[in-house]
C-alpha positions as CSV (number, residue, x, y, z in Angstrom):
1,M,9.6,-2.0,25.6
2,A,6.8,-4.3,24.7
3,L,6.7,-8.1,24.8
4,I,5.5,-9.2,21.4
5,L,4.7,-12.8,20.4
6,I,4.8,-13.9,16.7
7,A,3.2,-17.2,16.0
8,S,4.5,-18.4,12.6
9,T,6.9,-20.8,10.9
10,R,10.6,-20.3,11.4
11,E,11.6,-19.7,7.7
12,N,8.8,-17.3,6.9
13,D,10.4,-14.2,5.2
14,L,7.8,-11.7,6.3
15,T,8.0,-13.0,9.9
16,A,11.8,-12.4,9.8
17,K,11.3,-8.9,8.4
18,V,8.8,-7.9,11.0
19,F,11.0,-9.4,13.7
20,R,13.9,-7.3,12.6
21,I,11.8,-4.1,12.5
22,L,10.5,-4.7,16.0
23,Q,13.9,-5.6,17.4
24,A,15.3,-2.4,16.0
25,K,12.6,-0.6,18.0
26,S,14.0,-2.3,21.1
27,H,11.0,-4.6,21.6
28,D,11.2,-8.0,23.2
29,V,10.1,-10.3,20.4
30,V,9.4,-14.1,20.7
31,V,8.9,-16.1,17.5
32,L,6.8,-19.2,18.4
33,A,7.8,-21.5,15.5
34,T,4.8,-23.8,15.2
35,D,6.6,-26.0,12.6
36,E,9.5,-26.6,14.9
37,I,7.3,-27.3,17.9
38,A,5.3,-29.8,15.9
39,S,8.5,-31.6,14.8
40,R,9.9,-31.4,18.4
41,K,12.9,-29.4,17.3
42,E,12.0,-26.9,20.0
43,N,10.7,-27.8,23.5
44,F,7.4,-26.2,24.3
45,S,4.9,-26.6,27.1
46,V,1.9,-24.7,28.4
47,F,0.7,-24.5,32.0
48,I,-2.9,-23.8,32.8
49,T,-4.1,-23.9,36.4
50,P,-6.5,-21.7,38.4
51,D,-3.5,-19.6,39.3
52,I,-1.1,-20.0,36.3
53,R,-1.5,-19.4,32.6
54,S,2.0,-19.4,31.0
55,L,4.0,-21.0,28.2
56,S,7.5,-22.3,28.4
57,Y,9.6,-21.9,25.2
58,Q,13.3,-21.5,24.4
59,N,14.2,-21.8,28.1
60,R,11.9,-19.0,29.0
61,E,8.7,-18.8,31.0
62,I,6.1,-16.4,29.5
63,P,2.9,-15.6,31.4
64,L,0.2,-15.1,28.8
65,A,-1.0,-12.0,30.5
66,S,2.5,-10.4,30.0
67,I,2.1,-10.4,26.2
68,D,1.5,-6.9,25.0
69,A,0.9,-7.7,21.3
70,A,0.6,-10.8,19.2
71,W,0.7,-11.7,15.5
72,Y,-0.7,-14.9,14.1
73,W,0.9,-15.3,10.6
74,H,0.8,-18.6,8.7
75,A,1.4,-20.7,11.7
76,E,1.2,-24.0,9.8
77,V,1.8,-27.5,11.2
78,S,3.3,-30.0,8.7
79,L,4.2,-33.5,9.5
80,D,5.9,-36.3,7.6
81,Q,3.3,-39.0,8.0
82,T,0.9,-41.0,5.9
83,R,-2.0,-38.9,4.7
84,A,-4.6,-40.1,7.2
85,S,-2.2,-40.0,10.2
86,R,-0.9,-36.6,9.1
87,L,-4.3,-35.0,8.7
88,A,-5.5,-36.3,12.1
89,L,-2.3,-35.3,13.9
90,E,-2.0,-31.9,12.3
91,R,-5.7,-31.2,13.2
92,E,-5.1,-32.1,16.8
93,M,-1.9,-30.0,17.0
94,Q,-3.5,-27.0,15.4
95,Q,-6.4,-27.3,17.9
96,S,-3.8,-27.3,20.7
97,F,-2.2,-24.1,19.4
98,Y,-5.7,-22.5,19.1
99,G,-6.4,-23.4,22.7
100,V,-3.1,-21.9,23.9
101,F,-3.7,-18.7,21.9
102,A,-7.2,-18.3,23.3
103,G,-5.5,-17.5,26.6
104,I,-4.1,-14.3,25.1
105,D,-6.6,-11.4,25.2
106,D,-8.2,-10.7,21.8
107,R,-7.2,-7.0,22.1
108,R,-3.5,-8.1,22.0
109,W,-3.8,-9.8,18.6
110,I,-3.6,-8.2,15.3
111,N,-6.0,-10.9,14.2
112,P,-7.1,-13.4,16.8
113,P,-6.3,-16.9,15.5
114,Y,-9.8,-18.3,15.9
115,R,-11.1,-15.3,13.9
116,V,-8.6,-16.0,11.1
117,R,-9.9,-19.5,11.0
118,N,-13.6,-18.4,11.0
119,T,-13.1,-15.9,8.2
120,Q,-11.4,-18.3,5.8
121,E,-14.7,-19.6,4.4
122,K,-15.4,-17.4,1.4
123,L,-19.1,-17.6,1.3
124,S,-19.7,-16.6,4.9
125,Q,-17.8,-13.4,4.2
126,M,-20.4,-12.4,1.6
127,F,-23.1,-11.9,4.3
128,S,-20.9,-9.5,6.2
129,A,-19.8,-7.7,3.0
130,I,-23.4,-7.1,2.1
131,D,-24.0,-5.7,5.6
132,V,-21.3,-3.0,5.2
133,G,-22.5,-2.0,1.8
134,F,-20.2,-3.8,-0.7
135,H,-21.5,-4.9,-4.1
136,I,-20.9,-8.7,-4.5
137,P,-21.4,-11.1,-7.5
138,P,-24.2,-13.6,-7.3
139,N,-23.1,-16.8,-5.6
140,I,-24.4,-20.3,-6.0
141,I,-23.4,-23.6,-4.2
142,A,-25.3,-26.6,-5.6
143,N,-24.9,-30.3,-6.0
144,H,-26.3,-30.3,-9.5
145,W,-25.4,-28.3,-12.6
146,D,-28.9,-27.2,-13.5
147,A,-29.0,-24.7,-10.7
148,I,-25.9,-23.0,-12.1
149,E,-27.1,-22.6,-15.7
150,G,-28.9,-19.3,-14.9
151,L,-25.6,-17.6,-14.2
152,G,-24.9,-17.0,-17.9
153,D,-22.6,-18.2,-20.7
154,R,-19.4,-17.8,-18.7
155,T,-19.1,-18.7,-15.0
156,I,-16.2,-19.0,-12.6
157,I,-15.7,-21.7,-9.9
158,K,-13.7,-21.3,-6.7
159,M,-13.5,-23.5,-3.6
160,P,-15.2,-22.5,-0.3
161,V,-12.0,-22.4,1.7
162,V,-8.7,-23.0,0.0
163,G,-8.4,-25.7,-2.6
164,V,-8.0,-29.4,-3.4
165,L,-5.8,-32.4,-2.7
166,E,-3.4,-33.6,-5.4
167,G,-2.4,-37.0,-4.0
168,D,-1.4,-36.2,-0.4
169,I,-0.5,-32.5,-1.1
170,P,-3.1,-29.7,-0.4
171,K,-3.1,-27.3,-3.4
172,V,-4.7,-23.8,-3.8
173,M,-7.3,-24.0,-6.5
174,H,-7.3,-20.7,-8.4
175,T,-10.4,-19.2,-9.9
176,T,-11.4,-21.2,-13.0
177,V,-13.5,-19.8,-15.8
178,L,-16.0,-22.2,-17.5
179,S,-18.0,-21.6,-20.7
180,R,-21.5,-23.0,-21.0
181,K,-20.0,-25.7,-23.3
182,Q,-17.5,-26.7,-20.7
183,R,-20.3,-26.9,-18.1
184,Q,-22.2,-29.3,-20.4
185,L,-19.1,-31.5,-20.6
186,L,-19.0,-31.6,-16.8
187,K,-22.6,-32.6,-16.4
188,E,-21.7,-36.1,-15.4
189,T,-19.4,-34.8,-12.6
190,S,-20.2,-33.1,-9.3
191,S,-20.6,-29.4,-9.1
192,F,-20.3,-29.6,-5.4
193,P,-18.8,-28.1,-3.2
194,G,-17.6,-25.3,-5.5
195,I,-18.8,-21.7,-5.3
196,H,-20.1,-20.6,-8.7
197,Q,-20.4,-17.0,-9.9
198,P,-21.1,-15.3,-13.2
199,Y,-17.9,-14.1,-14.9
200,V,-17.5,-10.3,-14.3
201,V,-15.8,-8.3,-17.1
202,K,-12.8,-6.4,-15.6
203,K,-11.5,-3.0,-16.3
204,R,-8.8,-3.8,-13.7
205,E,-8.6,-5.4,-10.3
206,W,-7.5,-4.2,-6.9
207,R,-5.6,-5.6,-3.9
208,I,-6.3,-3.3,-0.9
209,T,-4.2,-4.1,2.1
210,V,-5.5,-2.7,5.4
211,V,-3.6,-2.6,8.7
212,G,-5.6,-0.9,11.4
213,D,-6.3,2.6,10.0
214,A,-3.6,2.4,7.3
215,V,-4.8,1.5,3.8
216,F,-2.6,0.5,0.9
217,P,-4.6,0.3,-2.4
218,V,-2.9,-1.3,-5.4
219,A,-4.4,-1.5,-8.9
220,I,-3.8,-4.7,-10.9
221,Y,-3.6,-4.6,-14.7
222,T,-3.7,-8.0,-16.5
223,A,-3.2,-9.1,-20.1
224,L,-6.2,-10.5,-21.9
225,D,-5.1,-14.1,-21.3
226,A,-4.5,-13.5,-17.6
227,K,-7.9,-12.1,-16.5
228,D,-9.2,-15.4,-15.0
229,D,-7.0,-15.1,-11.8
230,W,-4.0,-12.8,-11.6
231,R,-2.4,-14.9,-8.9
232,K,-1.5,-17.7,-11.2
233,H,-0.1,-15.4,-13.9
234,Q,1.9,-12.9,-11.8
235,H,5.2,-14.6,-12.4
236,R,4.7,-14.9,-16.2
237,G,6.7,-12.0,-17.5
238,S,4.6,-8.9,-18.1
239,K,1.2,-10.6,-17.8
240,V,0.3,-8.8,-14.5
241,R,1.3,-5.3,-13.5
242,F,0.8,-3.8,-10.0
243,V,0.5,0.0,-9.5
244,S,0.1,1.9,-6.3
245,E,-2.9,4.1,-7.0
246,S,-5.5,6.0,-5.1
247,L,-9.1,4.8,-5.0
248,L,-11.6,7.1,-6.8
249,D,-14.3,6.0,-4.4
250,K,-12.9,6.7,-0.9
251,S,-15.9,5.0,0.7
252,I,-14.4,1.7,-0.3
253,E,-11.6,2.3,2.3
254,E,-14.1,3.0,5.0
255,K,-16.1,-0.1,4.1
256,C,-13.0,-2.2,4.2
257,K,-12.3,-1.0,7.8
258,A,-15.9,-1.6,8.7
259,L,-15.8,-5.1,7.4
260,L,-12.6,-5.8,9.4
261,Q,-14.3,-4.4,12.5
262,K,-17.3,-6.6,11.9
263,L,-15.1,-9.7,11.5
264,G,-13.0,-8.8,14.6
265,L,-9.8,-8.3,12.6
266,R,-7.2,-5.5,12.3
267,Y,-5.5,-6.8,9.2
268,G,-7.0,-7.9,5.8
269,A,-6.0,-8.2,2.2
270,F,-9.1,-7.3,0.1
271,D,-9.6,-8.4,-3.5
272,F,-11.9,-6.4,-5.8
273,I,-12.9,-6.3,-9.5
274,E,-13.5,-2.9,-11.0
275,T,-15.9,-3.1,-13.9
276,P,-15.6,-1.0,-17.1
277,E,-18.5,1.1,-15.6
278,G,-16.4,1.8,-12.5
279,E,-18.3,-0.4,-10.1
280,M,-16.2,-2.0,-7.4
281,I,-17.2,-5.7,-6.8
282,F,-16.0,-7.3,-3.6
283,L,-14.5,-10.8,-4.0
284,E,-13.0,-11.7,-0.7
285,V,-10.9,-10.6,2.2
286,N,-7.9,-12.8,3.3
287,S,-7.2,-12.4,7.0
288,A,-3.7,-13.8,6.3
289,G,-3.1,-12.5,2.8
290,Q,0.5,-12.2,1.6
291,Y,1.9,-8.8,1.0
292,G,5.6,-9.2,0.7
293,W,5.8,-8.7,-3.1
294,L,4.0,-5.4,-2.8
295,E,6.6,-4.1,-0.5
296,Y,9.4,-5.4,-2.8
297,E,7.9,-4.1,-6.1
298,L,6.2,-0.9,-4.9
299,G,8.0,0.0,-1.7
300,L,4.8,0.0,0.4
301,P,5.6,0.1,4.1
302,I,3.1,-2.5,5.2
303,S,5.5,-4.3,7.6
């Protein structure tokens, strides 16, 4: 029997599913609910001395060295405060959790939390992707539109990490396609800090989920009016279709594993474009990418 720590939020469906699977295998599983700790619904304390490294949670003392495996999965902190107070407090609480989790050996984590944080920045992934042999689209970050003009008649824009604020609420910004005419209309606005790329014509897209040595490739077929970003169209009827298919180029699987190893990860959700000529273009790897709908729709045993 292994002692397994899951750092997540209490109501996360995938967390609950993995918890049940592990319990059925007779493992001792502790779900460290970061949202309930932040709101003080659960008592939580950490002891760090020259002789002691342990956490106290749910009336239980857990030496950090006794944890056999750990999973960091969407362990968000959310507070009901004014925007400035909330952002400051959430940042401090998140840093506290990172500090605690640093006391658990990297080899015990599926993905060490600090590596999850480090790999969220999309542009920095590109350097590592090139190193393992992936093809990538040209990328430009600039604070003036003139530098972006050379990318062609159609470009896409995405944010370096996650998205934007709408009022006080953080929102994911999906990939947005801009024509040259639209860019002209935006000349008086700032192009910064977006990542700009030329629009790549798609035969289809791929979501490749990798867990250790297990690889789950899924082809994504989209309608003509849903080719900008399948994520924002996947719940619109038949606009997006997912199919479990084998990759024609098996080297892609090995490069995915190599990139995870380079980033110090064991789990990653990879996004690719396949061009009409069959070339696979790396877009990004999400170290905490969702996969629940793939299990539901296609029966993939990722959990």
